[in-house]
MIPA-985023 format. One record per residue: residue number from 1; chain; x, y, z of N, C-alpha, C in turn. Coordinates in steps of 0.2 Angstrom, whole numbers, plus 5000, padded with zeros to 4 digits. Layout:
BEGIN
   n chain  n_x  n_y  n_z ca_x ca_y ca_z  c_x  c_y  c_z
 NUM     A    X    Y    Z    X    Y    Z    X    Y    Z
...
***
This chain:
BEGIN
   n chain  n_x  n_y  n_z ca_x ca_y ca_z  c_x  c_y  c_z
   1     A 4979 5067 4750 4974 5066 4756 4967 5068 4754
   2     A 4965 5069 4748 4959 5071 4746 4953 5066 4749
   3     A 4948 5069 4752 4943 5065 4755 4944 5063 4762
   4     A 4949 5066 4765 4951 5064 4772 4951 5071 4776
   5     A 4949 5071 4782 4950 5077 4786 4957 5077 4789
   6     A 4959 5082 4792 4966 5082 4795 4968 5076 4799
   7     A 4974 5073 4798 4976 5067 4802 4976 5069 4810
   8     A 4978 5075 4812 4979 5077 4819 4972 5077 4822
   9     A 4967 5079 4818 4960 5080 4821 4957 5072 4822
  10     A 4959 5068 4818 4957 5061 4819 4960 5058 4825
  11     A 4967 5059 4825 4971 5057 4831 4968 5059 4838
  12     A 4966 5066 4838 4963 5069 4844 4956 5066 4845
  13     A 4953 5065 4840 4946 5062 4841 4947 5055 4844
  14     A 4951 5051 4841 4952 5044 4843 4953 5043 4850
  15     A 4958 5047 4853 4959 5047 4860 4953 5049 4864
  16     A 4950 5055 4862 4944 5057 4866 4938 5052 4866
  17     A 4938 5049 4860 4932 5044 4860 4934 5038 4864
  18     A 4940 5035 4864 4942 5029 4868 4941 5030 4875
  19     A 4942 5036 4878 4941 5038 4885 4935 5041 4887
  20     A 4931 5043 4882 4925 5047 4883 4926 5053 4887
  21     A 4932 5056 4886 4934 5062 4890 4939 5066 4886
  22     A 4938 5073 4885 4942 5077 4882 4948 5078 4886
  23     A 4947 5078 4893 4953 5080 4898 4958 5074 4898
  24     A 4955 5068 4898 4960 5062 4898 4964 5062 4891
  25     A 4960 5063 4886 4964 5064 4879 4969 5069 4879
  26     A 4968 5075 4882 4973 5080 4883 4979 5078 4887
  27     A 4978 5074 4892 4983 5072 4896 4987 5067 4893
  28     A 4984 5062 4889 4988 5057 4885 4992 5060 4879
  29     A 4989 5065 4876 4993 5068 4871 4997 5074 4873
  30     A 4997 5076 4879 5001 5082 4882 5000 5088 4878
  31     A 4993 5089 4877 4991 5096 4875 4985 5098 4879
  32     A 4983 5104 4878 4978 5107 4882 4971 5105 4880
  33     A 4966 5105 4885 4959 5103 4884 4956 5107 4878
  34     A 4958 5114 4877 4955 5118 4872 4958 5115 4865
  35     A 4964 5113 4865 4967 5110 4859 4963 5104 4856
  36     A 4961 5100 4861 4956 5094 4859 4950 5097 4857
  37     A 4947 5101 4860 4940 5104 4858 4940 5107 4851
  38     A 4946 5111 4850 4946 5114 4844 4947 5109 4838
  39     A 4951 5104 4839 4952 5099 4834 4945 5095 4832
  40     A 4942 5094 4838 4936 5090 4837 4930 5094 4834
  41     A 4930 5101 4836 4925 5105 4832 4927 5106 4825
  42     A 4933 5106 4823 4935 5106 4816 4933 5100 4813
  43     A 4934 5094 4816 4932 5088 4813 4925 5087 4812
  44     A 4921 5090 4817 4914 5089 4816 4911 5094 4810
  45     A 4915 5100 4810 4913 5104 4804 4915 5101 4798
  46     A 4920 5098 4797 4922 5094 4791 4917 5089 4789
  47     A 4915 5085 4794 4910 5080 4793 4903 5083 4792
  48     A 4901 5088 4795 4895 5091 4794 4890 5088 4799
  49     A 4892 5084 4804 4888 5081 4809 4892 5081 4815
  50     A 4888 5081 4821 4891 5080 4827 4893 5073 4829
  51     A 4899 5073 4832 4902 5066 4834 4901 5065 4841
  52     A 4900 5070 4845 4899 5069 4852 4893 5073 4855
  53     A 4890 5070 4860 4884 5074 4863 4888 5077 4870
  54     A 4887 5083 4871 4890 5086 4876 4885 5088 4881
  55     A 4886 5086 4888 4880 5087 4893 4884 5087 4900
  56     A 4883 5093 4903 4885 5093 4910 4892 5092 4911
  57     A 4896 5094 4906 4904 5093 4907 4906 5086 4904
  58     A 4901 5082 4902 4903 5075 4900 4902 5075 4892
  59     A 4905 5070 4889 4904 5069 4882 4902 5062 4881
  60     A 4898 5061 4876 4896 5054 4874 4896 5054 4866
  61     A 4898 5048 4863 4898 5048 4856 4891 5047 4853
  62     A 4890 5050 4847 4884 5049 4843 4885 5043 4839
  63     A 4880 5041 4835 4880 5035 4831 4886 5036 4826
  64     A 4886 5043 4823 4892 5044 4818 4899 5044 4822
  65     A 4899 5046 4828 4905 5045 4832 4907 5038 4833
  66     A 4902 5034 4835 4904 5027 4836 4907 5024 4829
  67     A 4904 5025 4824 4906 5023 4817 4913 5025 4816
  68     A 4914 5031 4817 4921 5034 4815 4926 5031 4820
  69     A 4924 5030 4826 4929 5027 4831 4931 5020 4829
  70     A 4926 5016 4827 4928 5009 4824 4933 5010 4818
  71     A 4932 5014 4814 4936 5015 4808 4943 5017 4810
  72     A 4944 5022 4815 4950 5025 4818 4954 5019 4821
  73     A 4951 5015 4825 4954 5009 4828 4957 5005 4823
  74     A 4954 5003 4818 4956 4998 4813 4962 5001 4809
  75     A 4961 5008 4807 4966 5011 4803 4973 5012 4807
  76     A 4972 5015 4814 4978 5016 4818 4981 5010 4820
  77     A 4978 5005 4821 4981 4998 4823 4985 4996 4817
  78     A 4982 4996 4811 4986 4994 4805 4992 4998 4804
  79     A 4991 5005 4805 4997 5009 4804 5003 5008 4809
  80     A 5000 5007 4815 5005 5006 4820 5009 4999 4819
  81     A 5006 4994 4817 5009 4988 4816 5014 4988 4810
  82     A 5012 4991 4805 5016 4992 4799 5022 4996 4800
  83     A 5021 5002 4804 5027 5006 4805 5032 5003 4810
  84     A 5029 4999 4815 5034 4996 4819 5038 4991 4815
  85     A 5035 4987 4811 5039 4982 4807 5044 4985 4803
  86     A 5042 4991 4799 5047 4994 4795 5052 4998 4799
  87     A 5051 5001 4805 5056 5004 4809 5061 5000 4812
  88     A 5059 4994 4814 5063 4990 4818 5066 4984 4814
  89     A 5062 4982 4809 5065 4977 4805 5064 4970 4809
  90     A 5060 4970 4814 5060 4964 4818 5054 4960 4816
  91     A 5053 4954 4819 5047 4950 4817 5041 4953 4821
  92     A 5035 4950 4819 5029 4953 4821 5028 4950 4829
  93     A 5025 4954 4833 5024 4952 4839 5017 4954 4842
  94     A 5014 4950 4847 5008 4952 4850 5010 4952 4858
  95     A 5007 4957 4861 5007 4957 4869 5002 4954 4872
  96     A 5003 4949 4877 4998 4945 4880 4998 4947 4887
  97     A 4993 4949 4890 4992 4950 4897 4988 4945 4901
  98     A 4991 4942 4906 4987 4937 4910 4990 4937 4917
  99     A 4987 4933 4922 4989 4933 4929 4995 4929 4929
 100     A 5000 4931 4934 5006 4927 4935 5005 4919 4935
 101     A 5000 4917 4939 4999 4910 4940 4997 4907 4933
 102     A 4993 4910 4929 4991 4907 4923 4997 4907 4918
 103     A 5001 4912 4919 5007 4912 4915 5012 4907 4916
 104     A 5014 4906 4923 5019 4901 4925 5016 4894 4925
 105     A 5010 4893 4927 5007 4886 4927 5004 4883 4921
 106     A 5002 4888 4916 4998 4885 4910 5002 4887 4904
 107     A 5003 4894 4903 5005 4896 4897 5012 4895 4895
 108     A 5017 4896 4900 5024 4895 4899 5025 4888 4897
 109     A 5023 4883 4901 5024 4876 4899 5022 4874 4892
 110     A 5017 4878 4889 5014 4876 4882 5017 4880 4877
 111     A 5020 4886 4878 5021 4891 4873 5026 4889 4868
 112     A 5030 4884 4869 5035 4882 4865 5032 4879 4858
 113     A 5026 4876 4859 5023 4873 4853 5021 4879 4849
 114     A 5019 4884 4851 5017 4890 4847 5023 4893 4843
 115     A 5028 4894 4847 5034 4896 4843 5037 4891 4838
 116     A 5036 4885 4839 5038 4880 4834 5033 4880 4828
 117     A 5027 4882 4829 5022 4882 4823 5023 4889 4820
 118     A 5024 4894 4824 5024 4901 4821 5031 4904 4823
 119     A 5036 4903 4820 5043 4905 4822 5043 4913 4821
 120     A 5039 4916 4817 5040 4923 4815 5036 4927 4819
 121     A 5032 4925 4825 5028 4929 4829 5031 4928 4836
 122     A 5032 4934 4839 5035 4934 4846 5029 4936 4851
 123     A 5029 4932 4856 5024 4934 4862 5027 4938 4867
 124     A 5025 4944 4868 5028 4948 4874 5023 4948 4880
 125     A 5025 4945 4885 5021 4944 4891 5020 4950 4895
 126     A 5014 4952 4897 5013 4959 4901 5010 4957 4907
 127     A 5011 4961 4913 5007 4960 4919 5000 4960 4918
 128     A 4996 4958 4922 4989 4957 4922 4986 4964 4921
 129     A 4982 4965 4915 4979 4972 4914 4971 4971 4915
 130     A 4967 4976 4913 4960 4976 4914 4957 4977 4907
 131     A 4950 4977 4907 4947 4978 4900 4948 4986 4898
 132     A 4949 4990 4902 4951 4997 4900 4957 4998 4896
 133     A 4962 4994 4899 4969 4994 4895 4968 4990 4889
 134     A 4964 4985 4889 4963 4981 4882 4960 4986 4877
 135     A 4955 4990 4879 4951 4994 4875 4956 5000 4872
 136     A 4960 5002 4877 4965 5007 4874 4971 5005 4871
 137     A 4971 4998 4870 4976 4995 4866 4983 4995 4869
 138     A 4983 4995 4876 4990 4995 4879 4992 4987 4879
 139     A 4987 4983 4878 4989 4976 4877 4985 4973 4871
 140     A 4987 4968 4868 4984 4966 4862 4979 4960 4864
 141     A 4981 4956 4869 4977 4950 4871 4977 4950 4879
 142     A 4971 4949 4881 4970 4949 4889 4967 4942 4890
 143     A 4970 4938 4895 4968 4932 4897 4965 4933 4904
 144     A 4959 4932 4905 4956 4934 4911 4951 4929 4914
 145     A 4951 4927 4920 4945 4924 4923 4940 4929 4925
 146     A 4934 4928 4922 4929 4933 4923 4922 4930 4924
 147     A 4918 4933 4928 4911 4930 4930 4906 4931 4925
 148     A 4907 4936 4920 4902 4937 4915 4905 4938 4908
 149     A 4902 4936 4903 4904 4937 4896 4905 4944 4895
 150     A 4911 4947 4892 4912 4954 4891 4907 4957 4886
 151     A 4907 4963 4886 4903 4967 4882 4904 4966 4874
 152     A 4900 4969 4870 4900 4967 4863 4906 4970 4859
 153     A 4909 4975 4862 4915 4978 4859 4921 4973 4860
 154     A 4921 4968 4864 4926 4964 4865 4925 4957 4862
 155     A 4930 4954 4858 4929 4947 4856 4932 4943 4861
 156     A 4928 4938 4863 4929 4933 4869 4929 4926 4866
 157     A 4935 4922 4868 4935 4915 4866 4936 4912 4873
 158     A 4931 4907 4874 4931 4903 4880 4937 4898 4880
 159     A 4941 4899 4885 4947 4894 4886 4944 4888 4891
 160     A 4941 4890 4896 4939 4885 4901 4934 4887 4906
 161     A 4929 4883 4907 4924 4885 4913 4928 4884 4919
 162     A 4928 4888 4924 4932 4887 4930 4929 4882 4935
 163     A 4934 4878 4937 4932 4873 4942 4938 4873 4947
 164     A 4936 4873 4954 4941 4873 4959 4940 4867 4964
 165     A 4945 4865 4967 4945 4860 4972 4951 4860 4977
 166     A 4950 4856 4982 4956 4855 4987 4961 4851 4984
 167     A 4968 4853 4984 4973 4849 4982 4979 4848 4987
 168     A 4982 4842 4987 4987 4841 4992 4992 4836 4989
 169     A 4997 4835 4992 5002 4830 4991 4999 4823 4992
 170     A 5002 4818 4989 4999 4811 4990 4999 4809 4997
 171     A 5004 4811 5001 5004 4808 5008 4998 4810 5012
 172     A 4994 4815 5010 4988 4817 5013 4982 4813 5011
 173     A 4982 4809 5006 4977 4805 5003 4972 4802 5008
 174     A 4975 4798 5012 4971 4794 5017 4968 4798 5022
 175     A 4971 4804 5023 4968 4809 5028 4962 4813 5026
 176     A 4961 4813 5019 4956 4818 5016 4952 4813 5012
 177     A 4946 4811 5015 4941 4807 5012 4935 4811 5011
 178     A 4934 4816 5015 4928 4820 5015 4929 4827 5017
 179     A 4924 4832 5016 4925 4839 5018 4927 4840 5025
 180     A 4924 4835 5029 4925 4836 5036 4932 4835 5038
 181     A 4935 4831 5035 4942 4829 5036 4947 4836 5036
 182     A 4945 4841 5032 4949 4847 5032 4950 4850 5038
 183     A 4945 4849 5043 4946 4853 5049 4953 4851 5053
 184     A 4955 4845 5052 4961 4842 5055 4967 4843 5051
 185     A 4967 4846 5045 4973 4847 5041 4975 4854 5040
 186     A 4981 4855 5039 4984 4862 5038 4981 4865 5031
 187     A 4978 4871 5031 4976 4874 5025 4980 4879 5022
 188     A 4981 4880 5016 4985 4885 5012 4981 4889 5008
 189     A 4983 4896 5008 4979 4901 5005 4983 4905 5000
 190     A 4981 4907 4994 4984 4912 4990 4981 4918 4991
 191     A 4985 4923 4992 4982 4930 4994 4979 4933 4988
 192     A 4980 4930 4982 4977 4933 4976 4970 4930 4975
 193     A 4968 4925 4979 4962 4921 4979 4959 4920 4986
 194     A 4958 4926 4989 4957 4925 4997 4950 4922 4998
 195     A 4945 4922 4994 4939 4919 4995 4938 4912 4992
 196     A 4943 4909 4989 4943 4903 4986 4940 4897 4990
 197     A 4942 4897 4997 4940 4892 5001 4932 4892 5003
 198     A 4930 4899 5004 4923 4900 5006 4919 4899 4999
 199     A 4921 4900 4994 4918 4899 4987 4917 4892 4986
 200     A 4922 4888 4987 4921 4881 4986 4917 4878 4991
 201     A 4917 4880 4998 4913 4877 5003 4905 4878 5001
 202     A 4904 4884 4999 4897 4885 4997 4894 4881 4991
 203     A 4899 4880 4986 4897 4876 4980 4896 4869 4982
 204     A 4901 4867 4986 4901 4859 4988 4897 4857 4994
 205     A 4893 4862 4997 4889 4861 5002 4892 4859 5009
 206     A 4898 4862 5010 4902 4860 5016 4902 4866 5021
 207     A 4901 4864 5027 4901 4870 5032 4907 4869 5036
 208     A 4909 4875 5039 4915 4875 5043 4919 4882 5042
 209     A 4924 4883 5046 4928 4889 5045 4934 4887 5042
 210     A 4936 4890 5036 4941 4888 5032 4946 4894 5031
 211     A 4946 4899 5036 4950 4905 5035 4957 4904 5038
 212     A 4958 4899 5042 4965 4898 5046 4970 4895 5041
 213     A 4976 4895 5043 4981 4892 5039 4986 4897 5036
 214     A 4991 4894 5032 4997 4898 5030 4995 4902 5023
 215     A 4997 4908 5023 4996 4912 5017 5002 4913 5012
 216     A 5001 4913 5006 5006 4914 5001 5004 4920 4996
 217     A 5009 4924 4994 5008 4930 4990 5004 4928 4983
 218     A 5006 4922 4981 5003 4920 4974 5001 4913 4974
 219     A 4996 4912 4969 4994 4905 4968 5000 4900 4966
 220     A 5004 4903 4963 5010 4898 4961 5014 4896 4967
 221     A 5015 4900 4971 5019 4898 4978 5015 4894 4982
 222     A 5008 4895 4982 5004 4890 4985 5004 4883 4982
 223     A 5004 4883 4976 5004 4876 4973 5011 4873 4974
 224     A 5016 4877 4974 5023 4874 4976 5023 4871 4983
 225     A 5019 4875 4988 5019 4873 4995 5015 4867 4996
 226     A 5009 4866 4992 5005 4860 4992 5009 4854 4990
 227     A 5013 4855 4984 5017 4849 4981 5022 4847 4986
 228     A 5025 4852 4991 5030 4850 4995 5027 4847 5002
 229     A 5020 4846 5002 5017 4843 5008 5016 4848 5014
 230     A 5015 4854 5012 5014 4859 5018 5007 4859 5020
 231     A 5002 4857 5016 4995 4857 5017 4991 4856 5011
 232     A 4985 4859 5012 4979 4858 5007 4978 4865 5004
 233     A 4978 4865 4997 4977 4872 4994 4971 4871 4990
 234     A 4967 4877 4989 4961 4877 4985 4964 4881 4978
 235     A 4963 4877 4973 4966 4880 4966 4961 4878 4961
 236     A 4962 4881 4955 4958 4879 4949 4961 4873 4945
 237     A 4956 4869 4943 4958 4863 4939 4963 4865 4933
 238     A 4961 4870 4930 4965 4872 4924 4972 4873 4925
 239     A 4974 4875 4931 4981 4877 4932 4985 4872 4935
 240     A 4982 4866 4937 4986 4860 4940 4985 4854 4936
 241     A 4984 4854 4930 4983 4848 4926 4989 4844 4925
 242     A 4995 4848 4925 5001 4844 4924 5003 4840 4931
 243     A 5002 4844 4936 5003 4841 4943 4999 4835 4944
 244     A 4992 4835 4942 4988 4830 4943 4990 4824 4939
 245     A 4992 4825 4933 4995 4820 4928 5001 4817 4931
 246     A 5006 4821 4933 5012 4817 4936 5012 4815 4943
 247     A 5006 4816 4946 5005 4813 4953 5008 4817 4958
 248     A 5011 4823 4957 5014 4827 4963 5008 4830 4967
 249     A 5002 4831 4964 4996 4834 4968 4991 4829 4966
 250     A 4986 4828 4971 4980 4824 4970 4974 4829 4972
 251     A 4968 4827 4970 4962 4831 4971 4957 4825 4974
 252     A 4958 4824 4981 4954 4818 4983 4946 4820 4983
 253     A 4944 4826 4984 4937 4828 4984 4934 4830 4977
 254     A 4939 4830 4972 4937 4832 4965 4936 4840 4965
 255     A 4932 4842 4960 4932 4849 4958 4924 4851 4958
 256     A 4923 4857 4959 4916 4860 4958 4916 4866 4953
 257     A 4911 4867 4949 4910 4872 4945 4909 4879 4949
 258     A 4912 4884 4947 4910 4891 4950 4908 4895 4945
 259     A 4906 4901 4947 4902 4906 4942 4908 4910 4939
 260     A 4912 4907 4936 4918 4911 4932 4920 4907 4926
 261     A 4923 4910 4922 4926 4906 4916 4932 4910 4914
 262     A 4937 4906 4911 4943 4909 4909 4943 4911 4901
 263     A 4944 4917 4899 4943 4919 4892 4949 4922 4889
 264     A 4950 4921 4883 4955 4925 4879 4951 4931 4876
 265     A 4953 4937 4878 4949 4943 4875 4954 4948 4871
 266     A 4951 4951 4866 4954 4956 4862 4949 4961 4859
 267     A 4951 4966 4857 4946 4971 4854 4943 4968 4848
 268     A 4936 4969 4848 4932 4966 4842 4935 4968 4835
 269     A 4937 4975 4835 4940 4977 4829 4947 4974 4827
 270     A 4950 4971 4832 4957 4969 4831 4957 4961 4830
 271     A 4951 4958 4831 4950 4951 4831 4953 4948 4824
 272     A 4952 4951 4818 4954 4947 4812 4961 4948 4811
 273     A 4965 4952 4815 4972 4953 4813 4976 4946 4813
 274     A 4980 4945 4808 4983 4938 4808 4986 4935 4814
 275     A 4991 4939 4817 4994 4936 4823 4989 4935 4829
 276     A 4984 4939 4830 4979 4937 4835 4975 4931 4833
 277     A 4973 4931 4827 4969 4925 4825 4973 4918 4825
 278     A 4980 4918 4824 4984 4912 4824 4985 4911 4832
 279     A 4986 4916 4836 4987 4914 4843 4980 4911 4846
 280     A 4974 4914 4844 4968 4912 4846 4967 4904 4844
 281     A 4968 4903 4838 4968 4896 4836 4972 4891 4840
 282     A 4978 4893 4841 4983 4889 4845 4981 4888 4852
 283     A 4978 4893 4855 4976 4893 4862 4970 4889 4862
 284     A 4965 4889 4858 4959 4885 4858 4961 4877 4858
 285     A 4966 4876 4853 4968 4869 4853 4972 4867 4859
 286     A 4976 4871 4862 4980 4869 4868 4976 4869 4874
 287     A 4970 4872 4874 4966 4872 4880 4961 4865 4880
 288     A 4961 4861 4875 4957 4855 4875 4960 4851 4880
 289     A 4956 4848 4884 4958 4843 4889 4962 4837 4887
***
């Protein structure tokens, strides 16, 4: 191990740097705050340079700390992957986090083609996470509808610009010729997208009160209700392509672009990993209209 500081000190540093907090690192590693401080002081002494700036009880990485964090992320990620493969003898896998509606409406219907192409890679689906969980590597890939491109430490691949529009079963077609016709039709709402109707009305230049109507816990249930003829639902074009193709849903008023896009996100340091690269390439291809 010549030329390397103690592995424990690097491990403690990694957690403290990820969370910008000695206290959070102590909680995650089940040790005391003083143990974290001691190991990081030892590491800084070994390096001969400060890795954190300490001010008013808070810590922030120095430029040397930022460089070491990037190296730790790459090294620990490779170690974790190799150890898991050796320990279990199982095939490689990546964990993918996304909204339930994206999973059921878009990803599940297409994922068989990924398995056919890459039978040695398993996809483990996780509940919707956030950027903090992606940064801390609780998930490998996060698929997220976001209003702004993520920060520079996150690798982002555009899946689709988000477009939304009113959707209904074919029997409503004659009754829905303009935005004004919506006043006389039953409206459906997904509680996970409570502002979808008002967002669409603003972008489409349609005035009116669109708050009434029946609510569903998820967009997936709302889509099923619209297909069953219960009313008109506001939903993204990306998630109803199949229904539009098979004619079970129609979009009489078309779709409007909103200030969001759907991205595949992963840590910049993990972007070159083979499994993630293959999944990204497949997803890019599958997302083509």
